[in-house]
C-alpha positions in Angstrom: 0.0 0.0 0.0 2.9 2.3 0.7 4.2 1.9 -2.9 0.8 3.0 -4.2 0.7 6.0 -2.0 4.2 7.0 -3.2 3.2 6.5 -6.9 0.0 8.4 -6.4 1.8 11.3 -4.8 4.3 11.4 -7.7 1.4 11.5 -10.2 -0.5 14.4 -8.5 1.9 17.1 -9.9 1.6 15.6 -13.4 -2.2 15.5 -13.1 -2.2 19.1 -11.9 0.0 20.2 -14.8 -2.2 18.3 -17.3 -5.3 19.9 -15.8 -3.8 23.4 -16.2 -2.8 22.6 -19.8 -6.3 21.3 -20.6 -7.9 24.4 -19.1 -5.6 26.7 -21.0 -6.3 24.8 -24.3 -10.1 25.0 -23.7 -9.9 28.7 -22.9 -7.8 29.3 -26.1 -10.4 27.5 -28.2 -13.4 29.3 -26.7 -12.2 32.9 -27.1 -11.6 34.2 -30.6 -7.9 35.1 -31.2 -7.1 38.6 -32.1 -4.5 37.6 -34.7 -5.1 39.5 -37.8 -3.9 38.2 -41.2 -3.8 39.6 -44.7 -6.5 38.4 -47.0 -5.9 39.0 -50.7 -8.3 38.7 -53.7 -6.3 38.9 -56.9 -9.6 38.9 -58.9 -11.0 41.6 -56.7 -7.8 43.6 -56.9 -7.6 44.2 -53.1 -6.0 43.1 -49.8 -7.3 43.7 -46.3 -6.4 42.6 -42.8 -8.9 40.4 -41.0 -9.0 38.4 -37.8 -9.5 35.0 -39.6 -10.2 33.3 -42.9 -12.8 34.9 -45.1 -15.2 32.8 -47.1 -16.1 33.7 -50.7 -19.4 33.3 -52.5 -20.6 34.6 -55.9 -24.2 35.7 -56.4 -25.5 36.3 -60.0 -28.5 38.5 -60.4 -30.4 38.9 -63.7 -31.2 42.5 -64.4 -32.4 44.6 -67.4 -28.7 45.4 -67.9 -27.8 41.7 -68.1 -26.4 39.4 -65.4 -24.5 41.1 -62.6 -22.0 39.2 -60.4 -21.5 40.1 -56.8 -18.5 38.6 -55.1 -19.0 38.5 -51.4 -16.3 37.7 -48.8 -17.5 37.2 -45.2 -16.1 36.4 -41.8 -17.8 36.0 -38.4 -15.4 36.7 -35.5 -16.6 37.3 -32.0 -19.2 40.1 -31.9 -18.3 41.2 -35.4 -19.4 40.2 -38.9 -17.1 41.4 -41.6 -17.9 41.5 -45.3 -16.5 42.9 -48.5 -18.5 42.9 -51.7 -17.5 44.0 -55.1 -19.8 44.0 -58.1 -19.1 43.9 -61.8 -21.6 46.1 -63.6 -21.7 46.4 -67.4 -19.1 49.1 -68.3 -21.5 51.3 -70.4 -23.9 51.5 -67.5 -21.3 52.8 -65.1 -19.6 55.1 -67.6 -22.9 57.0 -67.8 -23.5 56.9 -64.0 -22.9 59.7 -61.6 -20.1 58.3 -59.3 -21.3 60.1 -56.2 -24.9 59.0 -56.8 -23.8 55.4 -57.4 -21.8 55.3 -54.2 -24.6 56.9 -52.2 -27.0 54.3 -53.7 -24.8 51.5 -52.5 -24.7 53.0 -49.0 -28.5 53.3 -48.9 -29.0 49.7 -50.1 -26.7 48.4 -47.3 -28.6 50.3 -44.7 -32.0 49.3 -46.0 -31.0 45.6 -46.1 -30.3 45.8 -42.3 -33.2 48.1 -41.5 -30.6 50.5 -40.2 -30.7 54.3 -39.6 -27.6 56.3 -40.6 -26.0 58.2 -37.7 -23.2 59.8 -39.7 -21.4 59.7 -43.1 -18.6 61.5 -44.8 -16.8 61.5 -48.2 -13.5 59.7 -48.4 -11.0 58.7 -51.0 -8.7 55.7 -51.4 -6.1 56.7 -53.9 -8.3 58.1 -56.7 -11.4 56.1 -55.8 -14.3 58.2 -54.4 -16.1 56.7 -51.4 -18.3 57.3 -48.4 -17.7 56.1 -44.8 -20.9 55.6 -42.8 -22.2 54.4 -39.5 -25.7 53.4 -38.4 -27.8 51.6 -35.9 -30.5 49.0 -36.4 -33.2 47.7 -34.1 -33.3 44.3 -32.3 -34.2 41.4 -34.5 -35.8 38.2 -33.2 -34.0 36.8 -30.2 -30.9 39.0 -30.6 -29.3 40.8 -27.6 -30.7 44.2 -28.7 -29.9 46.8 -31.2 -26.8 46.7 -33.3 -24.4 48.9 -35.2 -23.2 48.9 -38.7 -20.1 50.7 -40.0 -19.0 50.7 -43.6 -17.1 52.2 -46.5 -18.2 52.1 -50.1 -15.8 52.9 -52.9 -16.2 53.2 -56.7 -12.9 52.2 -58.3 -13.4 52.9 -62.0 -16.2 50.6 -63.0 -16.4 48.5 -59.8 -18.1 49.4 -56.5 -16.7 47.9 -53.3 -18.6 47.7 -50.0 -16.7 47.0 -46.8 -19.1 46.5 -43.9 -18.8 45.5 -40.2 -21.9 44.6 -38.3 -22.2 43.9 -34.6 -25.4 42.8 -32.9 -24.7 44.9 -29.9 -24.3 48.6 -29.5 -21.5 48.1 -27.0 -18.6 47.6 -29.4 -15.3 49.5 -29.8 -14.8 51.6 -32.9 -11.1 50.6 -33.2 -11.8 47.1 -34.5 -13.9 48.2 -37.6 -11.4 51.0 -38.1 -8.5 48.6 -38.2 -10.3 46.6 -40.9 -11.2 49.7 -43.0 -7.8 51.3 -42.7 -6.0 48.1 -43.9 -8.0 47.9 -47.2 -5.9 48.7 -50.2 -5.8 48.1 -54.0 -3.3 45.6 -55.4 -2.9 47.7 -58.5 -4.5 50.8 -59.9 -7.2 49.9 -62.4 -7.0 51.4 -65.9 
């Protein structure tokens, strides 16, 4: 019996160490890491820093102008939902469009899709691409934890509009996280 007691007492420190390692691993898995990586879309002609791997989908919509492809990149990370969308419109249509009106229309569509009310917006530029930065709030939906916030930027780079949007289902979010996402967005090359 004495040998078992000695062996048991020698195993206790190992068991404690294993328990600590297991708890640390579980904690690391349950909390999203704040390690940002660079995501690049060669076809979309952009790169951006995000806190995880973005997923791509392509939606094709039939319109009187012909089929329009929207390339959507999304990531859910903690309280935030990140998305980037770029759309390929027929070139003659955009050549005739008012760039400011086109960008404002994209902002309004984003806000309407969420049922959001705009709280502020301002004109911005990324290189030569005109854009609008905006922020809004939207009401509680279903069983959500209350109202949410949406922050976004919309750019028109030559013939392609880009929407960068961060949505959080709670009004208690920091503004540094969406800003980090927006500020990291850049073109891979200047479109002709």
